[in-house]
NUFIDREN-595381 format. One record per residue (C-alpha): residue in one letter; x, y, z. Coordinates in pm, 1 decimal. Example, Ala and Ser with C-alpha at 12.3 -4.5 7.8 and 13.67 -1.06 7.14 Angstrom:
residues 2
(r "A", (1230.0, -450.0, 780.0))
(r "S", (1367.0, -106.0, 714.0))
end
This chain:
residues 283
(r "M", (-790.0, -436.7, 13721.3))
(r "A", (-561.7, -211.1, 13903.5))
(r "Y", (-659.0, 122.7, 14007.5))
(r "K", (-405.9, 417.0, 13914.9))
(r "I", (-287.6, 684.6, 14082.9))
(r "I", (-305.3, 945.3, 13828.4))
(r "E", (-225.4, 1252.0, 14122.6))
(r "K", (-74.3, 1224.0, 14456.0))
(r "R", (14.6, 1549.0, 14676.7))
(r "Q", (63.1, 1635.0, 15076.5))
(r "L", (-192.9, 1904.6, 15193.2))
(r "V", (-33.5, 1912.2, 15560.7))
(r "P", (183.0, 1721.2, 15754.2))
(r "D", (63.2, 1342.1, 15741.9))
(r "V", (-236.0, 1431.9, 15546.7))
(r "H", (-238.3, 1328.6, 15133.1))
(r "L", (-459.6, 1381.6, 14902.4))
(r "M", (-522.7, 1114.2, 14606.7))
(r "N", (-680.0, 1107.1, 14265.7))
(r "I", (-775.6, 735.6, 14157.6))
(r "E", (-868.9, 613.9, 13824.9))
(r "A", (-1177.3, 452.4, 13881.1))
(r "P", (-1413.1, 600.1, 13585.8))
(r "D", (-1718.3, 320.6, 13718.0))
(r "V", (-1694.3, 436.4, 14111.5))
(r "A", (-1645.1, 811.0, 13964.9))
(r "A", (-1992.2, 799.3, 13745.9))
(r "A", (-2188.0, 634.9, 14045.5))
(r "A", (-2070.6, 830.0, 14345.1))
(r "K", (-2255.0, 1056.9, 14514.0))
(r "P", (-2181.1, 1299.3, 14816.1))
(r "G", (-2141.1, 1118.3, 15169.7))
(r "Q", (-2028.5, 780.9, 14993.9))
(r "F", (-1695.1, 623.2, 15066.5))
(r "I", (-1478.5, 353.6, 14897.8))
(r "I", (-1295.4, 33.5, 15045.6))
(r "L", (-921.9, 8.1, 14916.3))
(r "R", (-692.3, -250.9, 14946.7))
(r "I", (-319.5, -167.7, 14795.5))
(r "D", (-188.2, -535.2, 14762.0))
(r "E", (-311.3, -885.6, 14741.5))
(r "E", (-130.5, -909.3, 15155.7))
(r "G", (-299.5, -570.2, 15212.9))
(r "E", (-595.0, -493.8, 15465.1))
(r "R", (-923.8, -334.2, 15298.5))
(r "I", (-985.0, 3.0, 15454.7))
(r "P", (-1271.0, 266.2, 15417.1))
(r "L", (-1203.7, 625.7, 15335.3))
(r "T", (-1460.7, 883.2, 15269.5))
(r "I", (-1461.5, 1021.3, 14892.8))
(r "A", (-1361.0, 1366.1, 14918.2))
(r "D", (-1460.8, 1446.2, 14546.0))
(r "Y", (-1520.8, 1284.3, 14186.1))
(r "D", (-1485.7, 1359.0, 13840.7))
(r "V", (-1721.1, 1187.9, 13605.0))
(r "D", (-1564.6, 1331.6, 13296.4))
(r "K", (-1222.9, 1292.5, 13361.9))
(r "G", (-1352.2, 945.7, 13524.4))
(r "F", (-1128.7, 960.7, 13883.3))
(r "V", (-1256.2, 967.1, 14307.7))
(r "T", (-1047.4, 1193.0, 14514.1))
(r "I", (-941.4, 1031.5, 14849.2))
(r "I", (-810.6, 1212.8, 15138.5))
(r "F", (-617.6, 1040.9, 15445.8))
(r "Q", (-402.6, 1094.9, 15725.2))
(r "E", (-124.9, 867.8, 15803.6))
(r "M", (-244.3, 690.3, 16122.6))
(r "G", (-195.6, 306.9, 16085.6))
(r "K", (3.9, 29.3, 15862.6))
(r "T", (-248.5, 86.3, 15570.6))
(r "T", (-230.3, 459.7, 15556.4))
(r "K", (164.6, 476.0, 15619.9))
(r "Q", (199.5, 276.2, 15344.2))
(r "L", (-71.9, 432.1, 15124.6))
(r "A", (179.2, 737.8, 15182.2))
(r "K", (457.6, 598.3, 15091.1))
(r "M", (300.0, 587.7, 14699.7))
(r "A", (326.2, 804.2, 14430.5))
(r "S", (141.5, 872.4, 14098.9))
(r "G", (180.3, 585.3, 13845.7))
(r "D", (172.3, 340.0, 14124.7))
(r "E", (-160.8, 106.1, 14116.4))
(r "L", (-381.6, -23.5, 14389.2))
(r "Q", (-536.2, -366.6, 14422.1))
(r "D", (-860.5, -283.9, 14480.7))
(r "F", (-1076.2, 11.1, 14513.9))
(r "V", (-1448.3, -46.2, 14547.1))
(r "G", (-1709.6, 154.5, 14563.4))
(r "P", (-1942.2, 381.1, 14624.4))
(r "L", (-2057.3, 239.6, 14921.4))
(r "G", (-2304.5, 365.8, 15167.9))
(r "K", (-2576.7, 569.8, 15117.4))
(r "A", (-2573.4, 887.1, 14973.6))
(r "S", (-2608.5, 1228.1, 15174.8))
(r "E", (-2996.9, 1385.5, 15169.7))
(r "I", (-2917.7, 1678.4, 14955.7))
(r "E", (-3251.6, 1844.5, 14977.0))
(r "K", (-3331.6, 2270.9, 14935.4))
(r "I", (-3395.4, 2327.2, 15266.1))
(r "G", (-3279.5, 2683.1, 15311.8))
(r "T", (-2953.2, 2748.8, 15573.4))
(r "V", (-2745.4, 2461.8, 15631.1))
(r "V", (-2380.6, 2458.7, 15876.1))
(r "L", (-2150.5, 2199.7, 15763.4))
(r "V", (-1907.4, 2122.7, 16012.5))
(r "G", (-1551.7, 1972.8, 15947.5))
(r "G", (-1279.4, 1885.5, 16202.5))
(r "G", (-997.9, 1794.0, 16109.8))
(r "V", (-933.6, 1530.8, 15788.7))
(r "G", (-1334.6, 1524.1, 15845.3))
(r "I", (-1372.1, 1878.8, 15608.2))
(r "A", (-1277.6, 1630.7, 15297.8))
(r "P", (-1623.2, 1494.6, 15313.7))
(r "I", (-1803.0, 1798.6, 15370.0))
(r "Y", (-1627.3, 1930.8, 15071.0))
(r "P", (-1849.6, 1789.3, 14811.2))
(r "Q", (-2146.6, 1830.4, 15029.4))
(r "A", (-2076.9, 2173.2, 15015.1))
(r "K", (-2128.2, 2209.2, 14646.9))
(r "A", (-2432.8, 1972.4, 14624.3))
(r "Y", (-2628.9, 2207.2, 14843.3))
(r "R", (-2539.3, 2517.8, 14735.5))
(r "E", (-2586.3, 2401.2, 14361.3))
(r "I", (-2975.1, 2338.1, 14431.8))
(r "G", (-2999.0, 2679.2, 14604.7))
(r "N", (-2937.5, 2624.5, 14966.4))
(r "K", (-2739.4, 2883.3, 15194.2))
(r "V", (-2447.7, 2713.5, 15331.4))
(r "I", (-2224.0, 2820.0, 15595.5))
(r "S", (-1951.5, 2579.2, 15634.4))
(r "I", (-1703.4, 2602.4, 15958.4))
(r "I", (-1371.0, 2458.3, 15941.7))
(r "G", (-1148.0, 2391.7, 16198.1))
(r "A", (-779.0, 2208.4, 16279.6))
(r "R", (-511.1, 2224.1, 16617.7))
(r "S", (-324.9, 2483.6, 16443.8))
(r "E", (-329.3, 2702.9, 16128.0))
(r "N", (-8.2, 2463.1, 15933.3))
(r "L", (-299.0, 2160.7, 15981.5))
(r "L", (-602.1, 2316.5, 15830.9))
(r "I", (-668.4, 2148.2, 15472.7))
(r "L", (-897.3, 2263.3, 15205.8))
(r "E", (-979.5, 2585.6, 15305.8))
(r "D", (-956.9, 2775.7, 14954.2))
(r "E", (-1174.3, 2491.5, 14824.2))
(r "M", (-1417.0, 2522.8, 15134.8))
(r "K", (-1441.8, 2914.3, 15058.0))
(r "A", (-1558.3, 2854.2, 14648.8))
(r "A", (-1808.5, 2571.1, 14766.5))
(r "S", (-1988.1, 2810.6, 15050.3))
(r "D", (-2162.5, 3094.8, 15057.3))
(r "E", (-1916.0, 3158.3, 15436.3))
(r "V", (-1638.6, 2976.6, 15600.8))
(r "L", (-1581.2, 3020.4, 15934.0))
(r "V", (-1273.8, 2859.5, 16119.4))
(r "A", (-1117.8, 2796.4, 16413.2))
(r "T", (-794.0, 2633.1, 16530.4))
(r "D", (-712.2, 2528.2, 16878.3))
(r "D", (-410.7, 2742.6, 16911.3))
(r "G", (-576.6, 3058.6, 16792.4))
(r "S", (-310.7, 3067.6, 16482.8))
(r "K", (-647.2, 3118.3, 16243.3))
(r "G", (-959.9, 3222.1, 16282.1))
(r "H", (-1119.6, 3180.3, 16646.6))
(r "H", (-949.0, 3080.3, 16907.9))
(r "G", (-1126.7, 2784.2, 17024.8))
(r "F", (-1319.1, 2471.8, 16913.6))
(r "V", (-1543.2, 2501.2, 16632.0))
(r "T", (-1890.7, 2431.8, 16844.5))
(r "D", (-1804.2, 2773.6, 16969.6))
(r "L", (-1893.0, 2891.7, 16628.1))
(r "V", (-2186.1, 2690.4, 16573.0))
(r "K", (-2332.2, 2777.2, 16863.8))
(r "E", (-2291.9, 3194.5, 16767.4))
(r "L", (-2446.2, 3128.9, 16475.9))
(r "L", (-2733.3, 2927.2, 16634.9))
(r "D", (-2805.3, 3229.1, 16887.5))
(r "G", (-2782.8, 3472.8, 16600.1))
(r "D", (-3106.0, 3595.0, 16420.3))
(r "E", (-3018.6, 3374.3, 16092.9))
(r "K", (-3266.6, 3064.8, 16117.5))
(r "I", (-3052.9, 2764.2, 16074.7))
(r "D", (-3250.6, 2458.4, 15927.2))
(r "R", (-2997.1, 2176.7, 15928.6))
(r "V", (-2605.5, 2102.4, 16071.4))
(r "V", (-2404.9, 1864.4, 15945.5))
(r "A", (-2064.9, 1751.1, 16142.4))
(r "I", (-1850.3, 1516.6, 16023.7))
(r "G", (-1468.8, 1454.9, 16210.9))
(r "P", (-1357.8, 1259.9, 16550.8))
(r "P", (-1657.4, 1125.4, 16741.6))
(r "I", (-1570.2, 1335.6, 17033.1))
(r "M", (-1599.0, 1648.6, 16816.8))
(r "M", (-1947.1, 1507.4, 16656.8))
(r "R", (-2088.6, 1424.1, 17000.4))
(r "A", (-1958.6, 1827.4, 17108.5))
(r "V", (-2153.8, 1917.3, 16807.4))
(r "A", (-2463.0, 1722.9, 16866.8))
(r "G", (-2467.7, 1844.0, 17242.2))
(r "V", (-2450.8, 2206.4, 17144.1))
(r "T", (-2741.9, 2150.8, 16836.3))
(r "D", (-2992.7, 1963.2, 17060.7))
(r "P", (-3135.4, 2222.7, 17295.5))
(r "Y", (-3199.0, 2445.1, 16982.9))
(r "D", (-3416.3, 2121.7, 16833.0))
(r "V", (-3184.9, 2173.5, 16488.5))
(r "E", (-3196.9, 1870.7, 16237.5))
(r "T", (-2822.9, 1756.7, 16292.8))
(r "I", (-2638.9, 1484.9, 16059.1))
(r "V", (-2319.8, 1274.4, 16154.0))
(r "S", (-2080.4, 1043.4, 15934.6))
(r "L", (-1986.8, 761.9, 16169.7))
(r "N", (-1633.0, 577.4, 16112.4))
(r "P", (-1656.0, 226.6, 16302.3))
(r "I", (-1441.5, -46.2, 16275.6))
(r "M", (-1499.9, -211.4, 15916.5))
(r "V", (-1429.8, -493.3, 15727.1))
(r "D", (-1599.1, -588.1, 15413.7))
(r "G", (-1844.9, -293.2, 15336.8))
(r "T", (-2144.0, -462.7, 15238.4))
(r "G", (-2299.0, -543.9, 15580.1))
(r "M", (-2181.9, -914.9, 15614.9))
(r "C", (-1887.3, -889.0, 15900.0))
(r "G", (-2115.2, -677.0, 16143.4))
(r "G", (-1812.1, -498.7, 16216.8))
(r "C", (-1904.4, -187.2, 16158.4))
(r "R", (-2238.1, -185.3, 16421.8))
(r "V", (-2347.5, 85.4, 16584.7))
(r "N", (-2668.7, 183.6, 16836.2))
(r "I", (-2890.3, 415.7, 16652.8))
(r "G", (-3193.4, 516.1, 16876.8))
(r "G", (-3155.6, 185.9, 17086.8))
(r "E", (-3141.0, 6.3, 16761.9))
(r "T", (-2839.8, -167.9, 16633.4))
(r "K", (-2770.1, -57.0, 16269.7))
(r "F", (-2465.5, -116.3, 16056.4))
(r "A", (-2263.5, 215.8, 15904.4))
(r "C", (-2173.5, 70.1, 15575.6))
(r "V", (-2511.9, -45.4, 15455.9))
(r "D", (-2766.7, 193.2, 15684.1))
(r "G", (-2505.7, 480.1, 15683.0))
(r "P", (-2273.9, 666.3, 15721.9))
(r "E", (-2495.9, 905.3, 15802.6))
(r "F", (-2772.5, 949.6, 16112.1))
(r "N", (-2932.2, 1207.7, 16278.6))
(r "A", (-2696.9, 1279.0, 16601.1))
(r "K", (-2977.8, 1245.1, 16809.0))
(r "D", (-2985.2, 904.9, 16812.1))
(r "V", (-2628.6, 748.9, 16839.7))
(r "D", (-2441.5, 600.9, 17072.4))
(r "F", (-2156.7, 793.7, 17104.8))
(r "N", (-2016.9, 653.5, 17387.8))
(r "L", (-2050.1, 268.3, 17211.6))
(r "L", (-1913.3, 427.3, 16916.6))
(r "M", (-1574.3, 532.5, 17076.8))
(r "S", (-1555.4, 241.0, 17295.7))
(r "R", (-1561.2, 31.9, 16958.1))
(r "L", (-1280.9, 181.2, 16787.7))
(r "S", (-1037.9, 132.8, 17031.6))
(r "L", (-1085.6, -232.2, 17069.2))
(r "Y", (-811.3, -340.6, 16845.0))
(r "R", (-593.9, -31.7, 16975.4))
(r "K", (-330.2, -302.4, 17039.9))
(r "E", (-355.5, -530.1, 16756.3))
(r "E", (-311.0, -185.6, 16501.7))
(r "M", (-9.2, -96.5, 16736.0))
(r "D", (144.8, -463.4, 16652.3))
(r "A", (70.6, -405.5, 16319.0))
(r "L", (208.2, -96.1, 16241.8))
(r "E", (562.9, -174.6, 16478.0))
(r "G", (575.5, -497.7, 16270.5))
(r "S", (539.1, -314.5, 15923.7))
(r "K", (835.3, -93.4, 16053.5))
(r "K", (1011.7, -379.2, 16128.7))
(r "G", (967.9, -552.7, 15776.7))
(r "C", (726.3, -817.3, 15935.3))
(r "G", (450.0, -964.3, 15787.9))
(r "D", (74.9, -935.8, 15887.6))
(r "E", (106.9, -1191.6, 16143.6))
(r "C", (382.8, -1017.6, 16295.0))
(r "K", (340.4, -1037.5, 16710.2))
(r "C", (640.2, -779.8, 16764.0))
(r "Q", (624.5, -597.3, 17074.9))
end
């Protein structure tokens, strides 16, 4: 079975949105889960978080950034093209419950997975404060969608081109120092950003949830590639997560493992530019 791309558009430079016709996946999807896709029979499997889904129309939304060989290949595809595989939903769904005031923090492409959570938390009666950040205004995604799904949206840019001039962590601390009780913080983005948010919230004893993005192959717990250290125990992000309590995460190990295959990733990317196959050893 092939999976048709029914919409494809660029959000900001190098970041794209796709709606994929996958009614079975859409019917079962929940916030926090992910899919694994393969472009063709020769392609690698890559995990992408579910950014949205429409049960009635039968499609799933993914948002991705051009980084390596496969995401660059994916970016060249258009509406009407088909994917070989689109497997999901995978992973445990977010624990969405009525708890009071929830702060959702999204950095860069990490804004995409907090969007369905914002909608879900608010639908059951929570107050949702969303903090979204990017290096500059022209790289900020889903701002209008986040405003529609949240009670309040705060923006931070590294260069000060929009909103707070600084990091999302500055805004997190301002909220924690304020008069309003914060019941939960959810942070999704680059590991260094999630670690920073966890460091800010730790002294306040506020439950903080992060979504981990280790190297992943099969998404079912078989390969062990996505193993992470959680509270001193080995867990598999694909089946035990991808969300974990931030205070239990060994971020140093996570970031170290993410860089394990950097050379191979670069070789594959360079090989694809030269038209080589997957076994290319170009330098």
